[in-house]
N, C-alpha and C positions, 0 to 999 in steps of 0.2 A: 272094155272100150279101148280102142287104139288112139293114141295121140296123133293128131294131124297138124300140119303147119297151116298158116293162113296168111293171106294178103288181102288188104282192104283198100279199095280205091274210093276215097270219100267224095271226090269230085263227081263220080258217076254212080256212087252207091253200089258198087259191085264187090262182092265178097267171094273169094276163091279159097277153098280149103283143100289141102292135098297131102298125100302121104310122102314124106321126105324120101328122096332117093328112089322114087318109083316113077316110071315113065308111062304115059297113057299109050295104049295100043288101039284105042277106039272109044268113041263116045256115043251117048244116046241123049237126045233132047226129049225131056218129058215136061210138057207144058213150058214154063219159063226156065226150068232147071236144065243144066248140062251136067251129065254124069260121065266121068271118065273111068275107064277100066283097063286092066292089063291081064294077061293070062295067069301070071304068077300070084299076084297079090289081090286080084279082084278089083274092088272099088279103090281107086287111087285119087279121085278128086271130084269135087262138086263145085260148080259155079252158080252163085246166086245173083243174077242180075236184079237190080232194084231191090237189094237185100232188105232194106228197112221195111218197105211196103209188103214184100213177100212174107217175111218172117212175122210181121205184125198180124197179117191176115190169116196166117196158118197156125199161130200160137195163141191168139186172143190177147196178146199184150198190146199196149199202145205203141204207136210209132216212136214216140219220144223214148219210151223205156227200151225198145229194141235198138234204137240209134245209139243210146248211151252205152249199151252193152257192146255193140259192134265197134264203136269208136274206142272203147277201152278194153278190147279183147285181149286176154292174156293166155287163154288155153281153149283148145277145141278138141273134143274126143268124138270118135265115130264108132258105132257098133252096127253090124249087119247080121240079120237073122233070116232064115227061111222057115216059114210057117206052113206046116202040112204039105211041104214039098210043092207049094203053088204060089205063095206070096213072099216077096222079098221086102223086108222092113228095114229101113235105114233110120237109125237114131243118131242125132247129133246134139252134143251138149256144148253150148257156148258159155264160157265163164269169163267174166270181166275182172279187171284189177280190183274192183270194189266188191268182189264176190257175188255180184248179181249174175243170174244165169237164165238161159233160155234152153229148154229141151225141145227139140224139133223132131217129129216123127213123120216118116213118109213111107207109104207102101205102094208097091207096084206088082202086077202079076208076074210070076216067073215065066220067062220065055224058054221054050224047049228047043229052038233051033240051035244046032251045034255051033254055028259061027256067031251067035249073038253074044255081045258083051255081057248082057244080063244073065244069060244062061251060064256063061263061064264063071261069073262071080257066085252063082248059086250052086255050083258044083255039078253041072251036067257032064 
């Protein structure tokens, strides 16, 4: 898993995780998520609007537990896999200062268009 940096806006409950020193060259909106990509590094950022609600609903944890982890976040790691050349799976580990954690998984179909950011990250 690669270490990502993070910024959390508690007033709007928006969480942005990103690869340090990498610049986005394009993004894809998948539901409420925003995924940022570049040609060299692949996935370079994920924005979680309404992070507490989103992560609680997609991990099964309570909103209170997720909010505590996000507000005390000390580390964020991301892993990307391509399964059977057709599914891109993104795994994000959020670790709090109290060693509480959330492991979030997200899968999307791999796109085959040459100019698609998801296709580039998956090695087309």
